[in-house]
Every structure is written in structure tokens, then in C-alpha cells.
N, C-alpha and C positions, 0 to 999 in steps of 0.2 A: 504493500500500500504506500502511495506517495502522499505525504501530508504537505499542505501549503502553508508556508509562513508568511504572515502579513507584515511587511515592513512598515515602519512608523508613518510614512507619508500616505499610507492607504487608509488610516483609521484614526479615530479619536478615542482615547481610552475612557471607559466609563464603568461604573460599578462592577459588574461582572460580565459585561457583554461588549462586543465591538459594534460600532455603528459607523455609517458613512459620515463625511464631513457635514456637520450640522450648523444650525444657526449660531450655536455657541462658538464654534470654531471661526465662523465668518466674522464674528464680532471682534476677533483679535487677529484677523488675517493681515492687518497692516503692521503688526509688531515685527520688527526686524529680526532676521535670523541671528544677528549678534546678541540681541537681548535674550532671545530664547536659549541660545547656546550658553550664555553666561548663567542664566537661571538654572538651566539643566545641570551645569557643572556644580553650582552651589548645592543643589538638591542632592546630587550624588555624594558630595564630600561632607556636607554639613547636616544633612537630614537623611541619613541612611535608613532610619526607622520611620520615615514618613513625615510629612508636614501637614498640619491642620489648616486648611485654607480659610476656615472661619475663625481662627484664633488670632487675635490682635498681637499676641506675643510672638507667635511663629512668623506672622507676616512682617512685623517690625524687625525681627532678626534677619529675615530674608533681605529686607531693604538694607540693613546694616552691612551684611556680607556682600551685597551687590556693590555698595558704595566703596567697600574696601578693595575690591578687585578691579573696579572700573573707574574709580575716582569721580563718579557721578551717580546720581540717583536713578531709580527706575523711572523711565519717562512718564510724565503725568498723563492722565487719561486712560492708562492701562488698568483694567479691572483684574487685579492679581489673582483672586480665586478663580475667575473665569479662565485666565491664561494658564494657571496651574492645571486646570482640568483638561487642557488641550495637549499638555506635554507630559502628563503623568498618568498613573493608574489609580482610580478611586478604589479604596478598600476600607470599609467602615467609615470613620470620620476623618480619615487621612488620605493624602495623595502620595503615592510612592513613585519613585523614578528608578526603573530598572534600566541600566545602561543598554544602549542599542546593541552593542556587541554581546552583552549578557543574554538578551532576548534571543538573539540569533543562535548563540551557543546552546541555550535551553531547547530551542526548536530542533537543533541538530542532535542533541542528546536523546530527545523523545523519538526522533526519526530512527536513530541507531538502535534504540531499545525495541522498537517495533520490528525493524528488520531482523533482529535477533530472535524474534518469535513471541515477544510479549504483546498481549492484546488487551489486558485489563490492568489498570493502575489505580490503587487506592492512594489518595493524596498523602495520608500520613506515612504510609510505607515508602512512597517515592521520596518524600521530604527527608525521612530519617536516613535512608540509604545515601542520599546525595546532599546531605546537610552542608558539608564543607563547600561544595561548588555553589550551592544556592545562596549560602551566606555571602560569598564573594560578589554575587550579582544583586545583593540587597533584598533577597527573599528570605524572610526570617520566620515564616510560619507556613503550615500546610494550607491554611485558608487563603493567604496571599498567593501562594503557588497556584491554587485553583483559579483565582482571578486572572493572573497573568497568562496562564495556559489557555483559558477560554478566550482570551483576547488575541493571542498571537497564533493560535492553532484552531481556528473556528471549524475546520473540517472534521474534527474529532467529536465524540459524543460525551456530554458531561452530565453527571448526576450529583447528588448531594455528597456522596462519600468517595466516588471514583469517576474516572473517565475511561473511555474505551475506543477501540478503532472502529467499532460498529455498534449499532443500537441493540443488537441481539446478544452482546457479551454479558456474562454474569459469572460470579464465582463458581456456580454449579457447572456452567458450560465449560469453563476453563479447566476445572478438575476433571470433568469427563473427557475433555480433549486429550489429556495426557494418558488416559487409560486405553486410547486407541493403539498405543505402541507398547503397552506393558501389561503383564498379567496381574501383578500386584505391586502396590506402591505404599511406602510408609509416609507418615506425616512429614518426616525430614526430606524425603525425596520429592514429595509434592511441593514443599516450601521452596526447595532449591530450583524447581522448574517454574514456580510462580512466585518470584521474589517480591512482587509488588502487590500480592494478596496476603492479608494478615493470616497468620497461622490459626488463630481462633476461628476465622471464617472458613478455612479449609476443613478444620475439625467439625464445624457445625454442618457443613454440606455433607460430609461423610456420615455423620450420625443421623441426620434427619431424612436423607433420601434412602429409602429402602432398597434401591437398586445397587447401592454400595454395600458390600458384604465384608464384615470383619474376618480377616484370615487369622491373625493373632494380635497381640497388643500393639496398637499403633500402626497396623498394616491392614490395608483393604484391597479388595478386588471389586470388579463390576460384574453383575450377572451376565452381561454379554460375553464375558471371558470364560464362563463356566460351561463345560460340555456335559450334557446329561444323556445317559444311555436310555434309549426308548423303553426297553424292557424293564429296566430299573424304575423308570417313572411310572409305568403301569402297575408294578408291584406296590410301590409307595401309595399310589392313588387308591388301590384296593384296601390297603391297610388303614388309610385315613377313613374311608367310608365305613369299614367294619368296626373300628375301635370307637369312632365318634358315635356310631349308632348304639354300641353296647354300653359305653360309660360316659359319653359326652365329650371326651377329649382324647388327644393322643400327644405323647411327648415328642417334640421335634428332635431332641437329642438321642432318642432311642431308635431312630430310623436307620435302616440298613441301606447304605448307598455305595456298597463296595464296588459294584460295576462302574458306577460313574466316577468314584474316587480314583480309579486307575486311569481315567482319561484326563485327570487334572493333577499331575505330579507336583506342581508348584504350590498347591493349595492344601489347607488343612481339611480334614474330614468334615468338621463342623461347618466350614465355609461352603463346601459342596452341598451339604444338607440345606443350609440357609439359601444358597443360590437356587437349588431345585425348587424349594418352596416359593421363593419370590418370583421366579420365572413362570412357574406352571400352576401354582395352587393358591397364591395370595388373593386371587379374585373370588375364591369360594370359601376360604378359611381365614380366621383371624389368629394372629400369633401374639400371645401375652406372656412374656417371660418364658418362652419355649413351650408353653401350653397351647396346643392348636385346637381350636373349636370351630364349628360351622359359623359362618357369618351371622352376626346378630345374637350369638349365644353369650351370655354374661358369665364368664368363668375365668379365674386367674390362678396363678400358682399357689397363692395363700389358701384359696378355697380348696385346691387339690390336696395340699398338705393337711388342712383341717379334716377333710374327708378321710384321708389316710390314717390320721391319728385316731379319729373316732371309730374307725373300723377295727381297731385293735385294743385288746385289754392290756397288752404288754408289748413294748417295742424296745429292742436294744438300740443303743446309739449307732452302731454300725448299720443296722437295718434302716434307720431313719436317714442317715447320711448317704447310704447307697441309693435310696429312693430319690433323694434330692439330686444326686449325680445323674440318675436316669432322666430326671425332669430337665435339669439345667445343663447337664453335660459336665458340671463341676460342682464343688461344694461352696455355698455362699452363707451358710448358717441360717438361711430363712426357715428351713424345716425345724431347726432347733428352737428358734423364737416361737414358732407356732406350737411346738410340743410343750414348751413351758406354759403357754396360755391355756392349753387344753388338758394336759396330763400332769402327773406328779413324778418328779425325778427322785427315785428312791436310792440311787447310788450313781457312781460315775457312768455306769454302762447301761442303765435300765430306766425306762419310763413305764408307768402303769396308769390305767384310767382312774378317774375319780372314784368309781364305785368299787375299786379294789382296796381302798384304804379309808380309814375313819379316824379323824383327829378329834381329840378333846380340846376344843379351842380355848376354853376358859383356863384350864389347867396349864396348857402350853403357853398361853400369854402370860400367866402368872410367873411361870418359870423364866421366861424371857425378860420380864420386868426386873427380875433380880440381877440379870446379867447386863442389861442395857442401862447402866447407871448414869449415862448422859443421853442426849438426844440421838446420838449416832455412834455405832461401833462397827469395825470391820467384821465381816462374816467369820473370818478366821480367828477372831478373838474368842469365839465360843469353842473352848477346848475340852469341856466336859458336859455330858448329857445326863448326869445323875439326877438332876432336878426335874427332868422332863418326864411327862407321864408315858405309860406304856402304850405302844401302838401295836395292835394285834397283827402279828405276822411280819413286822418290820423293825429294824433297829435304827435309832436316830444316828444321823451323820450330817455333815455340812450340806450335802446335796438335798437331803430330805428337808432340812431346816430352811434352805433357800426356797424350795417349792412352797413350803408352808407359809413363809412370810410373803411370798409373791401373791398368793391367792386366797389364803384361808384366815389369816390373823385379823382380829378386830382392832388391834392396837399398834401393830408394826407393819412395816413394808420393807421390801428388798429392792435395791437398784444397783446397776453396774453400767459401765460405759458400753459394753457389748457382751452378749451371752458367751459363756466360756465354761470350760471343764476344770478350772483351776481354783475354784472357790474364791474368786476375786469379786468383791463387791461389798456393799454395806447394808446393815440392818439399822433402821431408824424408826423413831416414834411417829405415827401418823399425825399426832397433835402438833409436831414441830412445823408442819405446813410447808415443807420443802417442795419447791416447784420442779426442780430438775436435779440431775446428779451432780453437776458442778456446784450447785448450792449445798448439797449434802457434803461434798468434799471440802468446801470452804468452811463450813461449820466445824468439821472434824479438825481442820488445820487451825482455825481460830481458837479452839478450845484445847490446843496442845501447847507444848513449850517450844515448838520448832520456830526458828527464825524465818521470817518471810523472805527468804532468798530462793531463787529458782532451783538450785541444786538440792538444798536442804529440804524444801517442800516436796520436790520430786522423790527424793530418797525416802522421806517419811511416808508418803502415800504408797509407794511401791513396796517398801519393807513391811508396812502394816497390812497389805493385802487389799487396799482400796482400788488400786489400778494395776494393770498388767505391764504398762510402759511408763517411763518417766518423761513423757512429752505429750503434747496435744492440748490439754486443758489447763496446764500448770499456771500459765500467765493469768488467765481469767480467775482461777481459784485464788491466787495470791491477792488480786485486786479486791475480790469479795471478802476474803479473810481480813484484809486490812480494814475495811469498812466495819466489819463485825467487831474487831478488837477496839476500834476507836469509839464504839458506842459505850 
């Protein structure tokens, strides 16, 4: 594409658009070139950050500089704001002068970048990459860059955030263009090919367009690059129809695509599965967290895990996580969260349904009240269960106590940053009114002797069993603890 650069004598600079010689320009047509050149030189040297044409201070300074270099004043009768508008570029409340050579160099830079294959340019990215060059020609912001470009290169297409070589260019079309010659591309590879498109925008395109399929972390392919075996497709379609008719859903991760997988050696099996679904089945089925249901059916993975838990009186942790892996293709602990909400964890390895166990709530709360002598204690602080009432068929341990506090106690609650099998978390009195776990931690810190320093607070929370890692919420915990202590 050839872009046309408009030299200065073909246009009058105005807000963010170029116009032909106007009445405003004709009003100063009799001003000599020597006067214009002198003012242009002053603006370049003395007002690199722009001049305010309606500012008496700026105009008087211009008059002073003009007298210093010419030994005479600006000729009477010249309307200086009007003249400035014919030799500079309006942007906001200022007029900027970009040297003629600078405008030509900028046009040549854009032409060169387009020849190299760039078709879409976000102003902020272009400015950041070429900030040194742009600073030398008195362009000190991406907003001013947009104004200058739209003036000197009117054949391009301009929008609020970017400009392009044609009206049809977008971040999505540019990302897609590079998949024409590649099976899979990473975030970094796409950014290298699209230096003037923000990385966040590239990631957004890949995440929101279902035709881009995740191969592994930070790497994507396009459905058009995935080959599907016809017999394999028919087998999958029959399974979809049978399983959704029988139980309402089918797990995407559990599909067998071995025939198609062999046709795509550069892709992961899950990518082939998702590609098959997107290319051939997305019109008839919905995918919610790898749970596939007929269009219009309200079902998601949480509901599937709930049904799974309710269908069993007893589940081992391995069974629960294996089922989650079947649904998701990996373990995300979503099933563990659901199990805690529906079942009782009796030890590290086992969950049972509510009807399998019977707690004496009053006696258990009385026992806990003797141990929770402040508003909050770490779960691990309970080291003896001699005070706790007998539970028919089960022995007290920290896992059972956690489940009790989560769902059955009238006086106490349990919280943690994330579900875990390490007995990490806190028991606290409901009457304390804690709204979230960082507030629980802040009260534990405030009522301890630990100094409010990041390392000491982190060590205290980790060593006590409140958190599994010494980072993440520590900063906010310290801020809240400081407020509590100051009270």
C-alpha cells in the first residue's frame, strides 16, 4: 500500500483533521514568509510543549522572543492566534509545531512499518516503541501523535485507540492473519508479529473468540488448523447424543479423539477435542467448564459435582478428584469445594453424606468454647479431643472438626484462603462478625505479640497454620491489624 503524505502547503492544521485552505488561512495570507518562518523557529525552540494561542502570557512571550531574534516586533494587524492556527497543529488548548522534516520522517516511518507487514497500530504502542524519535520531533504524547498522523496521512483509517491501513482491520483480524502460516502461536510470538497491538488485547481476542483453541499455557491454535477424522467425528456425535439423553450431559475431557489426534502432531489432545467441538458441535451443544449439554439446557460443572456427591454415601478423595479430572481434564479443586458444602470430611481420605453421621451440636460447641478463648484460633491449635462428645462410628480429628465448624456449629465457623488437605485455616466465633478471611487473619495478628512487619507477620501466620504460603494477603492483613491495634 502506498500512503500519501500531505506537505505543509497543501493543508491547514486543525484539531484532529486536515482541511483545505480556509477563510482563516486567507485572513493571514498577506503575512510574509519571513514572519512565518521566524515564528515557526520560535515555536520549535521555545515552545516544544505547545503554545496556548488564547493565553496572554504565551502570546506576550512569543512577541518577546520575536523581538529578540529580529530586533523588531511582530507586524501590527496580525491576529496571532489566527496565524498560529495556520502554521501549527491544534491539540487540546494548545498549538504544536512539528518540524517539517519531522513530519516527513514520521510519514516515512509509518510507510516503512506498513511495508514490513504491519497493518494495525495502537497509538500508545506506537508512541512507546518510538518515544525517542517522536520526542525529537516534538511529539510528547500518544494523543498528539494521533492528531499529527491524521493530518499528514489522511489516506489511513483512524479510530479512537488505533489507526489502520484499511477500514476492515481489527485486533481479531490481525491475530487471525498470523494463524494462516502457523499451526500454533504463543502470546510472545503473536506480540512479536504484532508489535503495535497491546499484549492484553491479543490475550483478550484469544480468550473471547471460541475459534481460538488453547493448546497449553499461553499457546493457541485456530480451529481451521485442526484436522478431524470423519469416522472419529461420527463416533463422538453418537456418544454426545447417547450420554446427553441418558444423564443430561457429557464431559468434553472424556472424549476419545485418538484418530484425529494422530492427524495433529503439533497439538495437545485437549486442543483437538476442543477444536472438534467448536468446528462441528458448538451449534447444537453448549460447553460450560467442559460440561457439554444440549443447547438451552441449564447445567454446569458445580451442579454435576453436586449430583455426584449426593449420589454417594461415601467418597474417597481420590474418587472425587478422579471424577473432577474426567470432567475438566485436570484437577482444579472445584469438586473439593462442592464436597465440603454437601458432605462431611471424616478424615484426610474420606467424605461421607450427612445422614451417615450425627453431631451433638450443643455439647460440641461447649467443648469448642473452652478451646477458642479468643475470637479466633488456628484449626491446628486444637491438639486434643478429650473434651469432645462421642460421635457414633467416628473419631474426632482436625478434618472432622473442620467439617463440623463449616456447616453444623451454632457458635463457630471455619474459613481458609483455599480448600486444602493440610488442616490450614481458622476457627472463629460467629459473634465476632468477621466478613472475610483477611479480616479473620488481621484479628489473629492484632491480638498476638508479633510485630507488624511483613516477614514476621508472614512467618506467624504460616507457622500457626493460618495460611499455607507467606505471601498474597500479608500486606492487607498488616494494614487491618494496625487499625485494630490503634483502637
